[in-house]
Biotite code that builds the C-alpha atoms (Angstrom):
import biotite.structure as struc

atoms = struc.array([
    struc.Atom([88.091, 74.958, 147.855], chain_id="A", res_id=1, res_name="UNK", atom_name="CA", element="C"),
    struc.Atom([87.494, 72.815, 144.779], chain_id="A", res_id=2, res_name="UNK", atom_name="CA", element="C"),
    struc.Atom([87.234, 74.468, 141.400], chain_id="A", res_id=3, res_name="UNK", atom_name="CA", element="C"),
    struc.Atom([85.792, 72.559, 138.476], chain_id="A", res_id=4, res_name="UNK", atom_name="CA", element="C"),
    struc.Atom([87.637, 72.481, 135.178], chain_id="A", res_id=5, res_name="UNK", atom_name="CA", element="C"),
    struc.Atom([84.653, 74.136, 133.493], chain_id="A", res_id=6, res_name="UNK", atom_name="CA", element="C"),
    struc.Atom([84.929, 77.133, 135.822], chain_id="A", res_id=7, res_name="UNK", atom_name="CA", element="C"),
    struc.Atom([88.633, 77.517, 135.046], chain_id="A", res_id=8, res_name="UNK", atom_name="CA", element="C"),
    struc.Atom([87.948, 77.355, 131.303], chain_id="A", res_id=9, res_name="UNK", atom_name="CA", element="C"),
    struc.Atom([85.129, 79.909, 131.510], chain_id="A", res_id=10, res_name="UNK", atom_name="CA", element="C"),
    struc.Atom([87.312, 82.240, 133.577], chain_id="A", res_id=11, res_name="UNK", atom_name="CA", element="C"),
    struc.Atom([90.157, 81.900, 131.085], chain_id="A", res_id=12, res_name="UNK", atom_name="CA", element="C"),
    struc.Atom([87.866, 82.643, 128.155], chain_id="A", res_id=13, res_name="UNK", atom_name="CA", element="C"),
    struc.Atom([86.422, 85.669, 129.967], chain_id="A", res_id=14, res_name="UNK", atom_name="CA", element="C"),
    struc.Atom([89.879, 87.094, 130.700], chain_id="A", res_id=15, res_name="UNK", atom_name="CA", element="C"),
    struc.Atom([91.045, 86.428, 127.141], chain_id="A", res_id=16, res_name="UNK", atom_name="CA", element="C"),
    struc.Atom([87.941, 88.136, 125.743], chain_id="A", res_id=17, res_name="UNK", atom_name="CA", element="C"),
    struc.Atom([88.437, 91.206, 127.960], chain_id="A", res_id=18, res_name="UNK", atom_name="CA", element="C"),
    struc.Atom([92.088, 91.472, 126.924], chain_id="A", res_id=19, res_name="UNK", atom_name="CA", element="C"),
    struc.Atom([91.209, 91.028, 123.241], chain_id="A", res_id=20, res_name="UNK", atom_name="CA", element="C"),
    struc.Atom([88.535, 93.729, 123.411], chain_id="A", res_id=21, res_name="UNK", atom_name="CA", element="C"),
    struc.Atom([90.726, 96.170, 125.351], chain_id="A", res_id=22, res_name="UNK", atom_name="CA", element="C"),
    struc.Atom([93.392, 95.861, 122.642], chain_id="A", res_id=23, res_name="UNK", atom_name="CA", element="C"),
])
């Protein structure tokens, strides 16, 4: 299963955003 760097970056940004909003 290959994951592109763009997908990893988008996922990281999404997680960071969720954490930032929840705090």
